[in-house]
C-alpha positions in Angstrom: -3.2 7.2 8.7 -0.7 4.4 9.1 0.9 3.4 5.8 4.5 2.7 4.8 4.0 3.8 1.2 4.5 7.5 0.8 2.8 7.5 -2.6 -0.3 5.9 -1.1 -0.3 8.4 1.7 0.0 11.3 -0.7 -2.9 9.9 -2.9 -5.1 9.3 0.1 -4.5 12.8 1.5 -5.3 14.3 -1.9 -8.4 12.1 -2.3 -9.6 13.0 1.2 -9.6 16.7 0.3 -8.1 17.5 3.8 -9.0 21.1 4.8 -6.6 23.3 6.8 -8.7 22.9 9.9 -8.5 19.1 9.7 -5.6 17.6 11.7 -4.3 14.5 9.9 -1.4 12.6 11.4 0.5 10.1 9.3 2.8 7.3 10.6 4.9 5.3 8.2 5.3 2.3 10.5 3.4 0.5 13.2 5.9 1.5 15.8 5.7 5.2 14.9 1.9 4.9 14.9 1.8 3.4 18.4 4.1 6.1 19.7 1.7 8.8 18.4 -1.4 6.9 19.6 -0.1 6.4 23.1 1.3 9.9 23.6 -1.0 11.5 26.2 -0.2 14.9 24.8 -1.7 14.0 21.4 -5.5 14.1 20.9 -7.2 10.8 20.2 -8.0 10.3 16.6 -11.5 10.2 15.3 -10.6 7.5 12.7 -7.5 5.4 11.9 -6.8 4.3 8.4 -4.5 1.3 8.6 -2.5 -0.5 5.9 -2.4 -4.2 6.3 0.8 -5.1 4.5 3.7 -3.3 6.2 7.2 -4.5 7.0 8.4 -5.2 10.6 5.0 -4.8 12.2 2.0 -5.6 9.9 -1.4 -4.1 10.2 -2.8 -6.9 12.3 -0.1 -6.5 14.9 -0.8 -2.7 15.0 -4.5 -3.4 15.3 -3.9 -5.8 18.2 -1.8 -3.1 19.9 -4.5 -0.5 19.3 -7.3 -2.7 20.6 -5.1 -3.5 23.7 -4.7 0.2 24.7 -7.1 1.3 27.4 -8.1 4.6 25.7 -8.1 3.3 22.1 -10.3 0.2 21.8 -13.3 2.3 20.6 -11.5 4.4 18.0 -12.7 3.2 14.6 -10.0 1.5 12.6 -10.6 1.0 8.9 -8.2 -1.3 7.1 -7.1 0.4 3.8 -5.1 -2.1 1.8 -4.5 -3.6 -1.6 -5.3 -7.1 -0.4 -8.8 -8.4 -1.3 -7.9 -11.9 0.1 -10.8 -13.3 2.1 -8.4 -14.6 4.8 -7.0 -11.0 5.3 -10.6 -9.6 5.5 -11.6 -12.3 8.0 -8.5 -11.8 10.1 -8.9 -8.0 10.1 -12.4 -8.3 11.5 -11.3 -11.0 14.0 -8.6 -8.6 15.3 -11.1 -5.8 15.8 -11.2 -3.8 12.5 -14.2 -1.5 12.1 -14.1 -1.7 8.4 -12.1 -3.1 5.5 -11.6 -1.3 2.2 -9.6 -2.5 -0.8 -7.6 0.3 -2.4 -8.9 0.7 -5.9 -6.0 1.0 -8.4 -7.6 3.7 -10.6 -7.3 7.2 -9.0 -10.9 8.2 -9.7 -12.2 5.1 -8.0 -9.7 5.6 -5.2 -10.8 9.2 -4.7 -14.5 8.0 -4.6 -13.6 5.3 -2.0 -11.8 7.9 0.2 -14.7 10.3 -0.2 -17.1 7.6 0.9 -14.9 6.6 3.9 -14.8 10.3 4.9 -18.5 10.9 4.5 -19.4 7.8 6.5 -16.9 7.8 9.4 -16.5 11.5 9.8 -20.1 12.6 8.9 -22.8 9.9 9.2 -21.4 7.6 11.8 -22.2 8.4 15.4 -20.2 7.1 18.4 -19.7 8.1 22.0 -17.3 10.9 22.8 -13.9 9.2 23.5 -12.2 12.2 25.0 
């Protein structure tokens, strides 16, 4: 998960009901995320949740860098953001996003959205082994 807002990260992790056997990495900036994602000692993620609106390096710049990495272009990246602006949605898909989810403001709806993301991307979705 790549998000500069610690409150949003905490809510997302709570809503995902992360189990002890699930390894979740969190980066609070684009630069930190790219260091983690390009570290050959780190396993490739099964899914990246990426905030769009971040300082210094926004989500689109991070997405471009992810898609430009030889071992990362097929890792699903779901934009998880407060922006429902059509231009942001179109730009995200144009830059290679796998999905786009607007963060609901109400926690029950946020929890439901995170549950759906987890169920689809970590359960129903099938993709080739990237390791």
